[in-house]
Backbone atoms as SQL, in Angstrom:
CREATE TABLE atoms (id INTEGER PRIMARY KEY, chain TEXT, resi INTEGER, resn TEXT, atom TEXT, x REAL, y REAL, z REAL);
INSERT INTO atoms VALUES
  (1, 'A', 1, 'MET', 'N', 6.020, -14.567, -6.727),
  (2, 'A', 1, 'MET', 'CA', 5.148, -13.569, -6.162),
  (3, 'A', 1, 'MET', 'C', 5.936, -12.275, -6.002),
  (4, 'A', 2, 'ARG', 'N', 5.347, -11.182, -6.405),
  (5, 'A', 2, 'ARG', 'CA', 5.908, -9.852, -6.171),
  (6, 'A', 2, 'ARG', 'C', 4.915, -9.105, -5.293),
  (7, 'A', 3, 'SER', 'N', 5.399, -8.252, -4.426),
  (8, 'A', 3, 'SER', 'CA', 4.478, -7.462, -3.625),
  (9, 'A', 3, 'SER', 'C', 5.084, -6.113, -3.284),
  (10, 'A', 4, 'LEU', 'N', 4.198, -5.163, -3.050),
  (11, 'A', 4, 'LEU', 'CA', 4.568, -3.810, -2.641),
  (12, 'A', 4, 'LEU', 'C', 3.686, -3.437, -1.462),
  (13, 'A', 5, 'ALA', 'N', 4.164, -2.551, -0.634),
  (14, 'A', 5, 'ALA', 'CA', 3.357, -2.063, 0.486),
  (15, 'A', 5, 'ALA', 'C', 3.613, -0.583, 0.683),
  (16, 'A', 6, 'VAL', 'N', 2.582, 0.102, 1.150),
  (17, 'A', 6, 'VAL', 'CA', 2.675, 1.530, 1.439),
  (18, 'A', 6, 'VAL', 'C', 2.120, 1.740, 2.844),
  (19, 'A', 7, 'ALA', 'N', 2.838, 2.477, 3.660),
  (20, 'A', 7, 'ALA', 'CA', 2.365, 2.783, 5.013),
  (21, 'A', 7, 'ALA', 'C', 1.172, 3.730, 4.947),
  (22, 'A', 8, 'VAL', 'N', 0.245, 3.549, 5.866),
  (23, 'A', 8, 'VAL', 'CA', -0.896, 4.458, 5.977),
  (24, 'A', 8, 'VAL', 'C', -0.445, 5.626, 6.860),
  (25, 'A', 9, 'PRO', 'N', -0.406, 6.837, 6.294),
  (26, 'A', 9, 'PRO', 'CA', 0.084, 7.979, 7.070),
  (27, 'A', 9, 'PRO', 'C', -0.793, 8.262, 8.290),
  (28, 'A', 10, 'GLY', 'N', -0.159, 8.567, 9.393),
  (29, 'A', 10, 'GLY', 'CA', -0.877, 8.919, 10.612),
  (30, 'A', 10, 'GLY', 'C', -1.432, 7.734, 11.373),
  (31, 'A', 11, 'SER', 'N', -1.083, 6.523, 10.971),
  (32, 'A', 11, 'SER', 'CA', -1.629, 5.346, 11.653),
  (33, 'A', 11, 'SER', 'C', -0.780, 4.907, 12.841),
  (34, 'A', 12, 'GLU', 'N', 0.287, 5.638, 13.103),
  (35, 'A', 12, 'GLU', 'CA', 1.158, 5.287, 14.223),
  (36, 'A', 12, 'GLU', 'C', 0.511, 5.760, 15.525),
  (37, 'A', 13, 'THR', 'N', 0.075, 4.797, 16.322),
  (38, 'A', 13, 'THR', 'CA', -0.553, 5.087, 17.605),
  (39, 'A', 13, 'THR', 'C', 0.165, 4.272, 18.669),
  (40, 'A', 14, 'PRO', 'N', 0.466, 4.874, 19.815),
  (41, 'A', 14, 'PRO', 'CA', 1.132, 4.110, 20.874),
  (42, 'A', 14, 'PRO', 'C', 0.342, 2.841, 21.227),
  (43, 'A', 15, 'GLY', 'N', 1.041, 1.739, 21.298),
  (44, 'A', 15, 'GLY', 'CA', 0.423, 0.474, 21.653),
  (45, 'A', 15, 'GLY', 'C', -0.235, -0.258, 20.497),
  (46, 'A', 16, 'ARG', 'N', -0.181, 0.326, 19.295),
  (47, 'A', 16, 'ARG', 'CA', -0.781, -0.327, 18.128),
  (48, 'A', 16, 'ARG', 'C', 0.208, -0.280, 16.977),
  (49, 'A', 17, 'PRO', 'N', 0.373, -1.370, 16.259),
  (50, 'A', 17, 'PRO', 'CA', 1.318, -1.341, 15.131),
  (51, 'A', 17, 'PRO', 'C', 0.805, -0.423, 14.022),
  (52, 'A', 18, 'PRO', 'N', 1.710, 0.206, 13.270),
  (53, 'A', 18, 'PRO', 'CA', 1.274, 1.050, 12.152),
  (54, 'A', 18, 'PRO', 'C', 0.579, 0.201, 11.080),
  (55, 'A', 19, 'LEU', 'N', -0.269, 0.848, 10.311),
  (56, 'A', 19, 'LEU', 'CA', -1.002, 0.160, 9.263),
  (57, 'A', 19, 'LEU', 'C', -0.301, 0.318, 7.919),
  (58, 'A', 20, 'ALA', 'N', -0.552, -0.622, 7.015),
  (59, 'A', 20, 'ALA', 'CA', -0.022, -0.546, 5.659),
  (60, 'A', 20, 'ALA', 'C', -1.001, -1.212, 4.705),
  (61, 'A', 21, 'VAL', 'N', -0.903, -0.849, 3.442),
  (62, 'A', 21, 'VAL', 'CA', -1.697, -1.455, 2.378),
  (63, 'A', 21, 'VAL', 'C', -0.712, -2.196, 1.485),
  (64, 'A', 22, 'SER', 'N', -1.054, -3.429, 1.129),
  (65, 'A', 22, 'SER', 'CA', -0.154, -4.246, 0.334),
  (66, 'A', 22, 'SER', 'C', -0.851, -4.722, -0.934),
  (67, 'A', 23, 'LEU', 'N', -0.065, -4.854, -1.985),
  (68, 'A', 23, 'LEU', 'CA', -0.555, -5.363, -3.265),
  (69, 'A', 23, 'LEU', 'C', 0.393, -6.472, -3.706),
  (70, 'A', 24, 'GLY', 'N', -0.162, -7.618, -4.053),
  (71, 'A', 24, 'GLY', 'CA', 0.663, -8.730, -4.503),
  (72, 'A', 24, 'GLY', 'C', 0.212, -9.229, -5.869),
  (73, 'A', 25, 'ALA', 'N', 1.140, -9.750, -6.640),
  (74, 'A', 25, 'ALA', 'CA', 0.831, -10.277, -7.970),
  (75, 'A', 25, 'ALA', 'C', 1.824, -11.381, -8.304),
  (76, 'A', 26, 'THR', 'N', 1.392, -12.299, -9.157),
  (77, 'A', 26, 'THR', 'CA', 2.294, -13.376, -9.563),
  (78, 'A', 26, 'THR', 'C', 3.328, -12.858, -10.559),
  (79, 'A', 27, 'VAL', 'N', 4.506, -13.395, -10.504),
  (80, 'A', 27, 'VAL', 'CA', 5.602, -12.982, -11.378),
  (81, 'A', 27, 'VAL', 'C', 5.275, -13.279, -12.838),
  (82, 'A', 28, 'ILE', 'N', 4.622, -14.382, -13.085),
  (83, 'A', 28, 'ILE', 'CA', 4.312, -14.780, -14.464),
  (84, 'A', 28, 'ILE', 'C', 3.335, -13.802, -15.121),
  (85, 'A', 29, 'LEU', 'N', 2.376, -13.284, -14.374),
  (86, 'A', 29, 'LEU', 'CA', 1.333, -12.435, -14.950),
  (87, 'A', 29, 'LEU', 'C', 1.621, -10.937, -14.886),
  (88, 'A', 30, 'THR', 'N', 2.523, -10.522, -14.007),
  (89, 'A', 30, 'THR', 'CA', 2.763, -9.092, -13.797),
  (90, 'A', 30, 'THR', 'C', 4.255, -8.811, -13.734),
  (91, 'A', 31, 'SER', 'N', 4.715, -7.914, -14.582),
  (92, 'A', 31, 'SER', 'CA', 6.136, -7.541, -14.539),
  (93, 'A', 31, 'SER', 'C', 6.382, -6.576, -13.380),
  (94, 'A', 32, 'ARG', 'N', 7.616, -6.415, -13.048),
  (95, 'A', 32, 'ARG', 'CA', 8.016, -5.481, -11.987),
  (96, 'A', 32, 'ARG', 'C', 7.542, -4.073, -12.324),
  (97, 'A', 33, 'ASP', 'N', 7.725, -3.656, -13.570),
  (98, 'A', 33, 'ASP', 'CA', 7.324, -2.311, -13.984),
  (99, 'A', 33, 'ASP', 'C', 5.815, -2.116, -13.895),
  (100, 'A', 34, 'GLU', 'N', 5.043, -3.134, -14.272),
  (101, 'A', 34, 'GLU', 'CA', 3.583, -3.033, -14.161),
  (102, 'A', 34, 'GLU', 'C', 3.154, -2.875, -12.707),
  (103, 'A', 35, 'LEU', 'N', 3.780, -3.628, -11.825),
  (104, 'A', 35, 'LEU', 'CA', 3.432, -3.548, -10.413),
  (105, 'A', 35, 'LEU', 'C', 3.771, -2.166, -9.851),
  (106, 'A', 36, 'ILE', 'N', 4.905, -1.624, -10.251),
  (107, 'A', 36, 'ILE', 'CA', 5.318, -0.302, -9.767),
  (108, 'A', 36, 'ILE', 'C', 4.353, 0.787, -10.231),
  (109, 'A', 37, 'THR', 'N', 3.729, 0.628, -11.404),
  (110, 'A', 37, 'THR', 'CA', 2.752, 1.637, -11.837),
  (111, 'A', 37, 'THR', 'C', 1.580, 1.713, -10.873),
  (112, 'A', 38, 'HIS', 'N', 1.247, 0.614, -10.223),
  (113, 'A', 38, 'HIS', 'CA', 0.169, 0.621, -9.222),
  (114, 'A', 38, 'HIS', 'C', 0.615, 1.305, -7.938),
  (115, 'A', 39, 'LEU', 'N', 1.882, 1.301, -7.669),
  (116, 'A', 39, 'LEU', 'CA', 2.400, 1.948, -6.455),
  (117, 'A', 39, 'LEU', 'C', 2.293, 3.459, -6.564),
  (118, 'A', 40, 'ASN', 'N', 2.588, 4.001, -7.744),
  (119, 'A', 40, 'ASN', 'CA', 2.683, 5.445, -7.907),
  (120, 'A', 40, 'ASN', 'C', 1.405, 6.189, -7.581),
  (121, 'A', 41, 'ALA', 'N', 0.259, 5.732, -8.028),
  (122, 'A', 41, 'ALA', 'CA', -0.972, 6.462, -7.734),
  (123, 'A', 41, 'ALA', 'C', -1.983, 5.633, -6.947),
  (124, 'A', 42, 'PRO', 'N', -2.456, 4.518, -7.471),
  (125, 'A', 42, 'PRO', 'CA', -3.560, 3.825, -6.787),
  (126, 'A', 42, 'PRO', 'C', -3.259, 3.367, -5.360),
  (127, 'A', 43, 'LEU', 'N', -2.095, 2.812, -5.118),
  (128, 'A', 43, 'LEU', 'CA', -1.793, 2.310, -3.778),
  (129, 'A', 43, 'LEU', 'C', -1.619, 3.466, -2.791),
  (130, 'A', 44, 'HIS', 'N', -0.974, 4.533, -3.217),
  (131, 'A', 44, 'HIS', 'CA', -0.834, 5.708, -2.352),
  (132, 'A', 44, 'HIS', 'C', -2.196, 6.355, -2.090),
  (133, 'A', 45, 'THR', 'N', -3.050, 6.412, -3.104),
  (134, 'A', 45, 'THR', 'CA', -4.395, 6.975, -2.930),
  (135, 'A', 45, 'THR', 'C', -5.195, 6.147, -1.945),
  (136, 'A', 46, 'CYS', 'N', -5.085, 4.844, -2.047),
  (137, 'A', 46, 'CYS', 'CA', -5.773, 3.954, -1.122),
  (138, 'A', 46, 'CYS', 'C', -5.312, 4.197, 0.316),
  (139, 'A', 47, 'ALA', 'N', -4.005, 4.322, 0.510),
  (140, 'A', 47, 'ALA', 'CA', -3.461, 4.570, 1.849),
  (141, 'A', 47, 'ALA', 'C', -3.952, 5.915, 2.385),
  (142, 'A', 48, 'GLN', 'N', -4.024, 6.930, 1.525),
  (143, 'A', 48, 'GLN', 'CA', -4.522, 8.251, 1.934),
  (144, 'A', 48, 'GLN', 'C', -6.005, 8.174, 2.316),
  (145, 'A', 49, 'ASP', 'N', -6.788, 7.423, 1.558),
  (146, 'A', 49, 'ASP', 'CA', -8.225, 7.261, 1.860),
  (147, 'A', 49, 'ASP', 'C', -8.415, 6.587, 3.222),
  (148, 'A', 50, 'ILE', 'N', -7.627, 5.571, 3.494),
  (149, 'A', 50, 'ILE', 'CA', -7.713, 4.890, 4.795),
  (150, 'A', 50, 'ILE', 'C', -7.324, 5.862, 5.900),
  (151, 'A', 51, 'ALA', 'N', -6.272, 6.629, 5.701),
  (152, 'A', 51, 'ALA', 'CA', -5.816, 7.596, 6.703),
  (153, 'A', 51, 'ALA', 'C', -6.913, 8.623, 7.001),
  (154, 'A', 52, 'ALA', 'N', -7.623, 9.074, 5.979),
  (155, 'A', 52, 'ALA', 'CA', -8.692, 10.054, 6.178),
  (156, 'A', 52, 'ALA', 'C', -9.826, 9.480, 7.022),
  (157, 'A', 53, 'ARG', 'N', -10.055, 8.178, 6.941),
  (158, 'A', 53, 'ARG', 'CA', -11.120, 7.549, 7.706),
  (159, 'A', 53, 'ARG', 'C', -10.722, 7.262, 9.152),
  (160, 'A', 54, 'LEU', 'N', -9.422, 7.325, 9.442),
  (161, 'A', 54, 'LEU', 'CA', -8.950, 7.060, 10.798),
  (162, 'A', 54, 'LEU', 'C', -9.170, 8.248, 11.734),
  (163, 'A', 55, 'VAL', 'N', -9.386, 9.406, 11.172),
  (164, 'A', 55, 'VAL', 'CA', -9.507, 10.623, 11.987),
  (165, 'A', 55, 'VAL', 'C', -10.819, 10.674, 12.707);
């Protein structure tokens, strides 16, 4: 199993743990490089979308 996580910006609130978005994939089906391509845009975009909804 490989996984990546990105923190949701602005989710740090006193008394509540910060939020993050995680993506996991099996090693057999997804190479490290393929997984990292999802980190660069889609996972960061997802975290930004969640952050915008927290306001």
